[in-house]
C-alpha positions as CSV (number, residue, x, y, z in Angstrom):
1,X,67.7,-50.6,-80.9
2,X,66.3,-53.5,-82.7
3,X,68.3,-52.6,-85.8
4,X,71.5,-51.3,-84.1
5,X,72.1,-54.1,-81.6
6,X,72.3,-56.8,-84.3
7,X,74.8,-54.7,-86.2
8,X,76.8,-54.1,-83.1
9,X,76.8,-57.9,-82.3
10,X,78.0,-58.6,-85.8
11,X,80.9,-56.2,-85.3
12,X,81.7,-57.7,-81.9
13,X,81.7,-61.2,-83.4
14,X,84.6,-60.0,-85.6
15,X,86.4,-58.0,-82.8
16,X,85.0,-58.2,-79.2
17,X,87.1,-55.1,-78.4
18,X,85.9,-53.1,-81.4
19,X,86.3,-49.3,-80.9
20,X,83.6,-46.8,-81.5
21,X,84.9,-43.2,-81.2
22,X,86.5,-43.3,-77.8
23,X,88.4,-46.4,-76.7
24,X,89.1,-50.1,-77.2
25,X,86.0,-52.0,-76.1
26,X,83.6,-49.0,-76.0
27,X,81.2,-50.7,-78.4
28,X,80.8,-53.7,-76.1
29,X,80.3,-51.3,-73.1
30,X,77.5,-49.4,-74.9
31,X,75.8,-52.7,-75.9
32,X,76.0,-53.9,-72.2
33,X,74.5,-50.6,-71.0
34,X,71.5,-50.8,-73.4
35,X,68.0,-50.8,-71.9
36,X,67.1,-53.9,-69.9
37,X,63.7,-54.1,-71.5
38,X,65.3,-54.5,-74.9
39,X,67.2,-57.5,-73.8
40,X,64.2,-59.0,-71.9
41,X,62.2,-58.7,-75.1
42,X,65.0,-60.0,-77.3
43,X,66.2,-63.3,-75.6
44,X,67.9,-64.6,-78.8
45,X,70.1,-61.5,-79.0
46,X,70.8,-61.7,-75.3
47,X,71.9,-65.3,-75.8
48,X,74.1,-64.2,-78.7
49,X,75.8,-61.6,-76.7
50,X,76.4,-64.1,-73.8
51,X,77.9,-66.5,-76.3
52,X,80.2,-63.8,-77.7
53,X,81.4,-62.9,-74.2
54,X,81.9,-66.5,-73.3
55,X,83.8,-67.3,-76.4
56,X,86.1,-64.3,-75.8
57,X,86.5,-64.7,-72.1
58,X,90.2,-65.1,-72.2
59,X,90.7,-62.0,-74.4
60,X,88.5,-59.9,-72.1
61,X,90.2,-61.2,-69.0
62,X,93.6,-60.2,-70.3
63,X,92.8,-57.0,-72.1
64,X,89.6,-55.6,-70.6
65,X,88.6,-57.1,-67.3
66,X,86.4,-54.1,-66.5
67,X,84.1,-55.2,-69.4
68,X,83.7,-58.6,-67.7
69,X,82.5,-56.8,-64.6
70,X,80.0,-54.9,-66.8
71,X,78.9,-58.2,-68.3
72,X,78.3,-59.7,-64.9
73,X,76.2,-56.7,-63.9
74,X,74.3,-57.0,-67.2
75,X,73.5,-60.6,-66.4
76,X,72.2,-59.7,-62.9
77,X,69.9,-57.1,-64.4
78,X,68.2,-59.6,-66.6
């Protein structure tokens, strides 16, 4: 995780709705579903993810509101 999440965040900074193999936004969904302990132990990466979501709020609202719900659940878990 400590190597993959930074790569995923880099890709998400280019395109918040980046696709893996399945659908638009699946990379973000997988990142948000990562283990809580990783995020608790990596506060800088958690802050980076939050900043990415915040800076892309409008895009997510319009194109993938379900990912905003996932983000809010992620925030609650931390």
